[in-house]
C-alpha positions in Angstrom: 67.7 119.9 -22.5 66.9 117.8 -19.6 63.3 119.0 -19.7 63.0 118.0 -23.4 64.5 114.6 -22.7 62.2 114.0 -19.9 59.4 115.2 -22.1 60.2 112.6 -24.7 60.6 109.9 -22.2 57.2 110.8 -20.8 55.7 110.7 -24.2 57.2 107.2 -24.8 55.9 106.2 -21.4 52.4 107.3 -22.3 52.4 105.6 -25.6 53.6 102.3 -24.1 50.9 102.7 -21.4 48.3 103.2 -24.1 49.6 100.1 -26.0 49.4 97.7 -23.1 46.2 99.0 -21.6 43.6 99.4 -24.4 40.6 98.2 -22.2 42.1 98.9 -18.8 45.0 101.3 -18.3 46.1 99.3 -15.2 46.4 95.9 -17.1 49.5 94.6 -18.7 49.7 94.4 -22.4 49.9 90.6 -22.4 46.8 90.3 -20.3 45.0 92.7 -22.6 46.0 90.8 -25.7 45.0 87.5 -24.0 41.5 88.9 -23.1 41.0 90.1 -26.7 42.1 86.8 -28.2 39.8 84.9 -25.8 36.8 87.1 -26.7 37.5 86.5 -30.4 37.8 82.8 -30.0 34.6 82.6 -28.0 32.8 84.6 -30.6 34.0 82.4 -33.4 33.0 79.2 -31.6 29.6 80.4 -30.4 28.5 81.6 -33.8 28.3 79.5 -36.9 26.1 81.8 -38.8 27.7 84.7 -40.8 25.1 87.2 -39.7 25.7 86.5 -36.0 29.5 86.8 -36.5 29.0 90.2 -38.0 26.8 91.3 -35.1 29.4 90.1 -32.6 32.2 92.0 -34.4 30.1 95.1 -34.4 29.6 94.8 -30.6 33.4 94.3 -30.2 34.1 97.5 -32.2 31.5 99.4 -30.2 33.1 98.3 -27.0 36.6 99.2 -28.3 35.4 102.7 -29.2 33.8 103.2 -25.8 37.0 102.0 -24.1 39.0 104.2 -26.4 37.0 107.2 -25.4 37.3 106.3 -21.7 41.1 105.9 -22.2 41.4 109.1 -24.0 39.7 110.8 -21.1 42.2 109.2 -18.7 45.1 110.0 -20.9 44.0 113.6 -21.1 43.8 113.7 -17.3 47.2 112.1 -17.0 48.6 114.5 -19.5 47.3 117.5 -17.5 48.8 116.0 -14.4 52.2 115.5 -16.1 52.0 119.0 -17.5 51.6 120.3 -14.1 54.4 118.1 -12.8 56.9 118.5 -15.6 55.5 121.6 -17.3 55.2 120.0 -20.7 54.4 122.4 -23.5 50.8 122.5 -24.8 51.8 121.8 -28.5 53.7 118.7 -27.5 50.7 117.4 -25.6 48.3 117.8 -28.4 50.7 116.1 -30.8 51.0 113.2 -28.5 47.2 112.8 -28.2 46.8 113.0 -32.0 49.4 110.2 -32.5 47.7 108.1 -29.8 44.3 108.4 -31.6 45.8 107.5 -34.9 47.5 104.5 -33.4 44.2 103.4 -31.8 42.3 103.7 -35.0 45.0 101.7 -36.8 44.9 99.0 -34.1 41.1 98.8 -34.3 41.2 98.2 -38.1 43.9 95.7 -37.8 42.0 93.9 -35.1 38.9 93.4 -37.2 40.5 92.2 -40.3 42.0 89.0 -38.8 38.5 88.1 -37.4 36.8 88.5 -40.8 39.5 86.5 -42.7 39.8 83.7 -40.1 39.0 80.3 -41.4 36.7 77.8 -39.6 38.5 75.9 -37.0 39.0 72.2 -37.7 36.5 70.1 -35.7 36.9 66.6 -34.3 34.5 63.7 -35.1 32.3 64.3 -32.0 31.8 67.9 -33.0 31.1 66.9 -36.6 28.5 64.4 -35.4 26.9 67.1 -33.2 26.8 69.5 -36.1 25.3 66.9 -38.4 22.7 66.0 -35.8 21.8 69.7 -35.5 21.4 70.1 -39.2 19.3 66.9 -39.4 17.1 68.2 -36.6 16.8 71.6 -38.4 15.7 69.7 -41.6 13.1 67.7 -39.7 11.7 70.8 -38.1 11.4 72.4 -41.5 9.6 69.3 -42.9 7.3 69.2 -39.9 6.6 72.9 -40.2 5.8 72.5 -43.9 3.5 69.6 -43.2 1.7 71.5 -40.4 1.3 74.5 -42.7 -0.1 72.2 -45.4 -2.6 70.5 -43.0 -3.6 73.9 -41.6 -4.2 75.2 -45.2 -6.2 72.1 -46.2 -8.2 72.1 -43.0 -8.9 75.8 -43.3 -10.1 75.3 -46.9 -12.4 72.4 -45.9 -13.7 74.4 -42.9 -14.3 77.4 -45.2 -16.1 75.2 -47.7 -18.3 73.7 -45.0 -19.0 77.1 -43.7 -19.9 78.4 -47.1 -21.8 75.2 -48.2 -23.9 74.1 -45.2 -26.4 71.3 -45.7 -29.8 72.7 -46.5 -32.6 71.2 -44.4 -36.3 71.5 -43.8 -38.1 70.7 -40.6 -41.7 70.1 -39.6 -43.7 69.5 -36.4 -44.9 66.0 -35.7 -48.7 65.7 -35.4 -51.2 62.9 -35.0 -52.8 61.8 -38.2 -54.4 59.0 -40.1 -53.2 57.1 -43.2 -55.1 55.0 -45.6 -53.0 52.1 -46.8 -55.8 49.7 -48.0 -56.0 48.4 -51.6 -59.5 48.1 -53.0 -60.3 45.0 -55.1 -63.3 43.2 -56.5 -63.7 39.5 -56.1 -66.0 36.4 -56.1 -66.9 34.2 -53.1 -66.9 30.5 -53.4 -68.3 28.0 -50.8 -69.2 24.3 -50.6 -73.0 24.6 -50.7 -75.9 22.4 -51.7 -79.5 23.4 -52.7 -82.3 21.2 -51.1 -85.6 20.7 -52.8 -89.1 19.7 -51.5 -90.4 16.1 -51.8 -93.9 16.9 -50.6 -96.6 19.6 -51.0 -98.1 21.7 -48.3 -97.6 24.7 -46.1 -94.1 24.9 -44.4 -93.3 26.3 -41.1 -89.5 27.0 -40.8 -87.8 26.3 -37.5 -84.1 27.2 -38.3 -83.2 30.8 -39.0 -80.8 32.2 -41.6 -77.1 31.4 -40.7 -78.0 28.9 -38.0 -76.1 25.6 -37.8 -78.0 22.3 -37.6 -76.8 18.8 -36.9 -77.5 15.8 -39.0 -81.2 14.6 -38.8 -82.1 17.9 -37.2 -85.6 19.4 -38.1 -85.4 22.4 -40.3 -89.0 22.9 -41.3 -92.5 21.4 -40.8 -95.2 20.7 -43.3 -98.5 21.8 -41.7 -102.3 21.1 -42.3 -103.2 24.7 -41.7 -107.0 24.3 -41.2 -107.0 21.3 -38.8 -103.9 22.6 -37.0 -105.6 26.0 -36.4 -108.7 24.3 -35.0 -106.7 22.1 -32.7 -104.6 25.0 -31.5 -107.7 27.0 -30.5 -109.1 24.0 -28.6 -105.8 23.6 -26.8 -105.7 27.2 -25.7 -109.3 27.0 -24.3 -108.4 23.9 -22.2 -105.2 25.5 -20.9 -107.2 28.6 -20.0 -109.6 26.6 -17.9 -106.8 24.7 -16.2 -105.1 28.1 -15.5 -108.2 29.8 -14.0 -109.1 26.9 -11.8 -105.5 26.7 -10.4 -105.6 30.5 -9.8 -108.8 30.2 -7.8 -107.3 27.5 -5.6 -104.1 29.4 -5.0 -104.7 29.6 -1.2 -105.0 25.9 -0.8 -102.1 25.0 -3.2 -99.3 22.8 -1.8 -96.8 24.4 -4.2 -96.7 28.0 -2.9 -92.9 28.3 -3.0 -92.8 27.5 -6.7 -95.6 30.0 -7.4 -93.7 32.7 -5.5 -90.4 32.0 -7.4 -92.3 32.3 -10.7 -93.8 35.6 -9.7 -90.4 36.9 -8.5 -88.8 35.8 -11.8 -91.4 37.7 -13.9 -91.0 40.8 -11.7 -87.2 40.8 -12.2 -87.6 40.5 -16.0 -89.8 43.6 -16.0 -87.3 45.5 -13.8 -84.5 44.6 -16.2 -86.5 45.8 -19.2 -87.3 49.1 -17.4 -83.6 49.7 -16.7 -82.9 49.3 -20.4 -85.9 51.3 -21.7 -83.7 54.0 -23.2 -81.8 51.6 -25.3 -82.2 52.5 -29.0 -82.2 48.8 -30.0 -85.4 46.8 -30.1 -83.7 43.6 -29.0 -84.7 44.1 -25.4 -88.4 44.1 -26.3 -88.1 40.7 -28.1 -86.0 39.4 -25.2 -88.8 40.4 -22.7 -91.4 38.7 -24.9 -89.4 35.5 -25.0 -88.8 35.5 -21.3 -92.5 36.1 -20.6 -93.6 33.3 -22.9 -91.2 31.0 -21.1 -92.6 32.1 -17.7 -96.2 31.5 -18.9 -95.3 28.0 -20.1 -93.6 27.2 -16.8 -96.7 28.4 -14.9 -99.0 26.5 -17.1 -97.0 23.3 -16.6 -97.2 23.9 -12.8 -100.9 24.4 -12.8 -101.4 21.4 -15.1 -99.5 19.2 -12.6 -101.6 20.5 -9.8 -104.9 19.7 -11.6 -103.8 16.2 -12.6 -105.4 14.8 -9.4 -108.4 17.2 -9.0 -109.4 17.7 -12.7 -108.4 14.7 -14.7 -111.0 15.3 -17.4 -109.4 18.6 -18.5 -105.9 17.0 -18.5 -107.0 14.1 -20.7 -108.7 16.5 -23.1 -105.5 18.5 -23.5 -103.4 15.4 -24.2 -105.8 14.3 -26.9 -105.7 17.7 -28.6 -101.8 17.7 -28.6 -101.7 14.2 -30.1 -104.0 15.4 -33.0 -101.8 18.5 -33.6 -98.7 16.2 -34.2 -100.6 14.5 -36.9 -101.4 17.8 -38.6 -97.7 18.8 -38.9 -94.8 16.8 -40.3 -91.2 17.8 -39.6 -88.4 17.6 -42.2 -84.8 16.8 -41.2 -81.5 17.5 -42.9 -79.3 14.7 -44.2 -76.0 16.3 -43.1 -74.9 19.0 -40.7 -74.1 22.6 -41.9 -75.2 26.2 -42.0 -78.6 27.0 -43.3 -79.3 29.8 -45.8 -82.4 30.8 -47.7 -80.6 32.7 -50.5 -79.6 31.3 -53.9 -78.0 32.8 -57.0 -77.6 29.7 -59.2 -73.8 29.4 -58.9 -73.8 27.1 -56.0 -71.3 24.2 -56.0 -70.5 21.3 -53.7 -66.8 21.4 -54.5 -65.5 25.0 -54.5 -61.8 24.0 -54.7 -62.3 22.1 -57.9 -64.2 25.0 -59.5 -61.4 27.5 -58.5 -58.7 25.2 -59.9 -60.4 25.2 -63.3 -61.4 28.9 -63.2 -59.9 31.4 -65.7 -60.5 35.0 -66.2 -63.4 34.5 -68.6 -65.2 32.3 -66.1 -64.3 34.7 -63.3 -66.0 37.5 -65.3 -69.1 35.3 -65.7 -69.4 35.0 -61.9 -68.9 38.8 -61.6 -72.0 39.2 -63.9 -74.2 37.0 -61.7 -77.9 37.9 -61.5 -79.9 38.9 -58.5 -80.1 36.6 -55.5 -83.4 34.7 -55.0 -84.9 34.2 -51.5 -86.0 30.7 -50.6 -88.2 29.4 -47.8 -91.6 29.7 -49.5 -94.7 29.4 -47.3 -96.3 26.8 -49.7 -94.2 24.0 -51.1 -94.6 22.1 -54.3 -92.6 19.1 -55.3 -89.1 19.9 -56.5 -89.2 23.4 -55.3 -85.9 24.7 -53.8 -86.4 25.2 -50.1 -83.0 26.1 -48.6 -79.3 25.6 -49.1 -76.9 24.1 -46.7 -73.2 25.1 -46.5 -71.4 21.9 -45.5 -68.3 23.4 -43.9 -66.8 26.7 -42.7 -64.2 27.0 -45.5 -64.8 29.8 -48.1 -62.7 31.5 -50.7 -62.3 34.9 -52.3 -60.9 35.0 -55.9 -59.7 38.2 -57.5 -57.5 39.2 -60.4 -54.9 42.0 -60.4 -52.4 43.5 -63.0 -49.0 41.9 -62.9 -47.4 45.3 -62.3 -49.4 45.7 -59.1 -48.4 42.4 -57.6 -47.3 43.0 -54.0 -48.7 39.9 -52.3 -46.9 36.8 -51.0 -48.3 33.3 -51.2 -48.9 31.8 -47.7 -49.0 35.3 -46.1 -52.0 36.4 -44.0 -53.9 39.5 -44.9 -56.9 41.3 -43.5 -59.9 41.7 -45.8 -62.8 44.0 -45.1 -66.0 43.6 -47.2 -68.2 46.6 -48.0 -71.5 46.6 -46.2 -70.8 43.4 -44.2 -69.0 44.4 -41.1 -66.7 47.1 -39.7 -64.3 44.5 -38.6 -61.8 42.9 -41.0 -61.5 39.1 -41.6 -58.1 37.4 -41.7 -57.4 35.4 -44.8 -54.4 33.4 -46.1 -53.3 33.8 -49.7 -53.6 30.2 -50.7 -52.5 30.4 -54.3 -51.2 32.8 -57.1 -51.6 31.9 -60.8 -50.3 34.1 -63.6 -52.5 34.5 -66.6 -51.2 36.7 -69.5 -50.7 40.1 -67.9 -52.9 39.3 -64.9 -52.4 37.3 -61.7 -55.2 35.3 -60.0 -55.2 35.6 -56.2 -57.1 33.0 -54.1 -57.7 33.9 -50.4 -59.0 31.3 -48.0 -60.4 31.5 -44.5 -62.7 29.7 -42.0 -63.8 32.8 -40.1 -67.2 34.4 -40.0 -68.7 32.5 -43.0 -72.2 33.2 -41.6 -71.9 36.9 -42.6 -71.4 36.1 -46.3 -73.8 33.2 -47.0 -75.8 35.2 -49.4 -72.9 37.1 -51.2 -71.2 36.2 -54.4 -69.8 39.3 -56.2 -68.1 41.5 -53.6 -65.8 44.5 -53.2 -63.2 44.4 -50.5 -60.1 46.1 -49.2 -56.8 44.5 -48.2 -55.1 46.0 -45.2 -56.3 48.6 -42.8 -58.3 51.5 -44.3 -57.1 54.0 -41.7 -54.3 53.9 -39.3 -53.9 56.4 -36.6 -50.6 57.6 -35.2 -47.8 60.2 -35.6 -47.7 61.2 -39.2 -44.2 62.0 -40.6 -42.7 62.2 -44.2 -41.3 58.9 -45.4 -38.0 60.6 -46.4 -37.5 61.8 -42.8 -36.7 58.3 -41.8 -33.1 57.2 -41.7 -31.3 54.0 -40.7 -28.5 53.8 -38.2 -26.5 50.8 -37.0 -26.9 50.2 -33.3 -24.3 48.3 -31.3 -25.5 46.1 -28.4 -23.6 46.2 -25.1 -24.5 44.3 -22.0 -25.6 46.6 -19.2 -23.1 45.1 -16.7 -20.2 46.5 -18.7 -21.5 50.1 -18.5 -19.9 52.0 -15.7 -20.2 55.6 -14.5 -17.0 57.7 -14.0 -17.4 61.4 -12.9 -21.1 61.2 -13.7 -20.4 60.0 -17.3 -21.6 56.7 -18.6 -19.1 54.7 -20.5 -17.2 51.4 -20.9 -13.6 50.2 -20.4 -12.0 49.2 -23.7 -8.9 47.0 -24.0 -6.8 47.8 -27.0 -3.1 46.8 -27.5 -2.7 45.9 -23.9 -4.0 49.3 -22.9 -7.3 49.9 -21.0 -9.1 53.1 -21.7 -12.4 54.6 -20.6 -14.7 55.4 -23.6 -17.8 57.5 -22.9 -21.0 56.3 -24.6 -24.3 58.0 -25.6 -27.0 55.3 -25.2 -29.8 55.3 -27.6 -32.1 53.1 -25.6 -32.1 50.3 -23.0 -34.0 47.1 -23.4 -33.7 43.9 -21.4 -30.4 44.8 -19.8 -28.9 45.7 -23.2 -27.6 49.1 -24.1 -28.1 50.3 -27.7 -25.6 52.9 -28.9 -25.1 54.4 -32.3 -22.0 53.2 -34.2 -20.0 56.1 -35.6 -17.6 54.7 -38.2 -16.0 58.2 -38.7 -14.7 58.3 -35.1 -12.5 55.4 -34.2 -12.2 56.7 -30.6 -15.8 55.5 -30.1 -16.9 51.9 -29.5 -16.9 49.9 -32.6 -17.7 46.3 -33.6 -15.2 43.7 -32.5 -13.8 45.9 -29.7 -13.0 44.1 -26.5 -14.7 45.5 -23.4 -13.4 44.7 -19.9 -14.4 44.9 -16.3 -11.1 45.7 -14.5 -12.4 44.6 -11.1 -13.8 41.3 -12.2 -11.3 40.6 -15.1 -14.2 39.8 -17.4 -14.1 40.6 -21.1 -16.7 40.9 -23.8 -16.3 41.2 -27.6 -18.8 43.5 -29.3 -20.3 41.4 -32.1 -24.0 42.1 -32.1 -25.7 45.0 -33.8 -29.0 45.8 -35.5 -30.3 48.4 -38.0 -32.7 50.9 -36.5 -35.1 53.3 -38.2 -35.5 56.7 -36.7 -35.7 60.5 -37.3 -33.5 63.4 -36.3 -35.2 65.7 -33.7 -34.1 69.3 -33.4 -36.0 70.5 -30.4 -32.7 71.9 -29.1 -29.6 73.1 -31.0 -28.4 69.6 -31.7 -29.8 66.9 -34.1 -30.8 63.9 -31.9 -31.6 60.5 -33.3 -34.9 58.9 -32.1 -36.0 55.5 -33.1 -39.5 55.0 -34.5 -41.7 52.0 -35.1 -43.6 52.2 -38.4 -47.3 51.2 -38.3 -48.1 51.8 -41.9 -46.8 53.8 -44.9 -47.7 54.8 -48.4 -45.6 56.5 -51.1 -45.2 59.8 -49.2 -45.9 59.4 -45.5 -45.5 56.9 -42.6 -47.4 56.5 -39.4 -45.3 55.7 -36.3 -46.4 55.0 -32.8 -45.1 56.2 -29.5 -43.4 53.7 -27.2 -40.7 53.6 -24.5 -38.0 52.8 -27.1 -38.5 55.7 -29.5 -40.0 58.4 -27.3 -41.0 60.4 -30.4 -44.0 62.4 -29.4 -46.4 65.0 -30.8 -45.0 68.5 -31.4 -41.4 67.3 -31.8 -39.5 69.1 -34.6 -37.9 66.7 -37.0 -35.7 67.1 -40.1 -37.7 66.1 -43.1 -34.6 65.7 -45.5 -31.8 64.4 -43.3 -29.5 62.8 -45.9 -26.4 64.8 -45.1 -27.1 65.2 -41.3 -25.0 63.4 -38.7 -25.9 62.4 -35.1 -25.4 65.3 -32.6 -24.7 67.8 -35.5 -25.1 71.4 -34.4 -28.1 73.3 -35.8 -25.7 76.2 -36.5 -24.0 74.0 -39.1 -27.1 73.7 -41.1 -29.0 76.0 -43.4 -32.7 75.9 -42.6 -34.8 76.6 -45.7 -38.3 77.0 -44.1 -37.4 79.7 -41.6 
């Protein structure tokens, strides 16, 4: 009986031990319950999401089961020890363990249910504000995430489109070439000119050549008595020969040896000069030598004549008589006004060219175009009223032409270069004096005072306006683009870490902006303005020198023509200076500003190309 009682009391003791020590057999029941309640409260406070709360409960149940197994092991060991101590029957021990397990299972279920059914704890205002702030932050983060995803999708779509639709380009190599930009026209020349006629009869000897200028009262031709003049000329030559020979025979006793020696030396130098130019294809050196020798002979004759004046006065007197008679046999004719002399006439000469042009219409112009052949004046024998020569009274001359109204590209008052066929390889500069519209035509009147001597005998002419052939770097006209270049003083450009740039002041902040100069001219940097990138220097930006506290507002810019060069993997803009152009091509020249040179590769259709664009972002058609 005592053993059974003790056995019951032991069982009660074990049960009570199990109840107060679920996690730790050595803890009191109150401490165990407090630990459990604290764990549940912490779990409820730290988790506001239902899913996290379930996960926390599952962890607690798992820990309870683990501790239950551990406690079961301890209980079994204690039961064995008590059995040994009190000799408890085996059936009673198993019954006790079964009851303990059932009780633990019941306690575990009862423990979970209050946690699931617990209502949220009432929060104070501070906690409510924190919760509201967290929810607002979560909302903002969601909006930002959505915006970032939208931007990423749009940017990805644009990038995909650009990668699929690359700009198609063609390129070509720059080479030296020529370009004909001249316009060929027909015209009529007008001058202030007057025809002079003969007042006497006789043979004429002309002194002034074609195109020479004479002053007023200057002799232009001489009327000659041919027979008597020839006889007197022969007699004069015989007398001069006698004087010459006698002077030569008395060379040793002459008192003018130095003058003789200088004349001989001069003749010798003339022959040496001719010999040095003997391979010249021109015959002008022959005529030059002849003229120089005639002058030397005349000088020597005059020297000999002066020597014989004392020793042979009879010969000197005879020579003077013959020369006086020769003057009677030839009569010089002088001009009444100064001007240029010409011996060509076509019958359309006028003394007032401007008045004729003012009254000229297309019908009269056509009449001048159908002018007959040009007659040559200066006859050897003159009759009364015969035309002898014409005199051009001033250097002004005009070229009149007609063009279609649709071809009008000329500006009144502007200067143009005209080149006349068969006259000269050089062009003559004219000013467009007037333009007059007549039905569907336009009359152009060009005026100049240059090189009139070359066109004294011309009336109907064909000419070109502009240069017939320019030489330079030949490029397609569509390859030329225009960019806006900003001007920056060189003193505001600084170098930081081997990078050229400027300091820009914006909103009380100073920042360093790298620049990519296009060119430098007279202490001015020219950089390309990129309106798509506001981080670059733009017009109306304020530049600053921090050390000197100087500021400069960017206000100056200019439009520059250039091409995109793709010698490397990047499209580089290079300025060009156009010399001439037609409908398809342009000729540009090399200078220090553009640096475009032969064999550069340029983009011939750069409409969709940007500065410094990579070659990989382009689709090259001619490769």
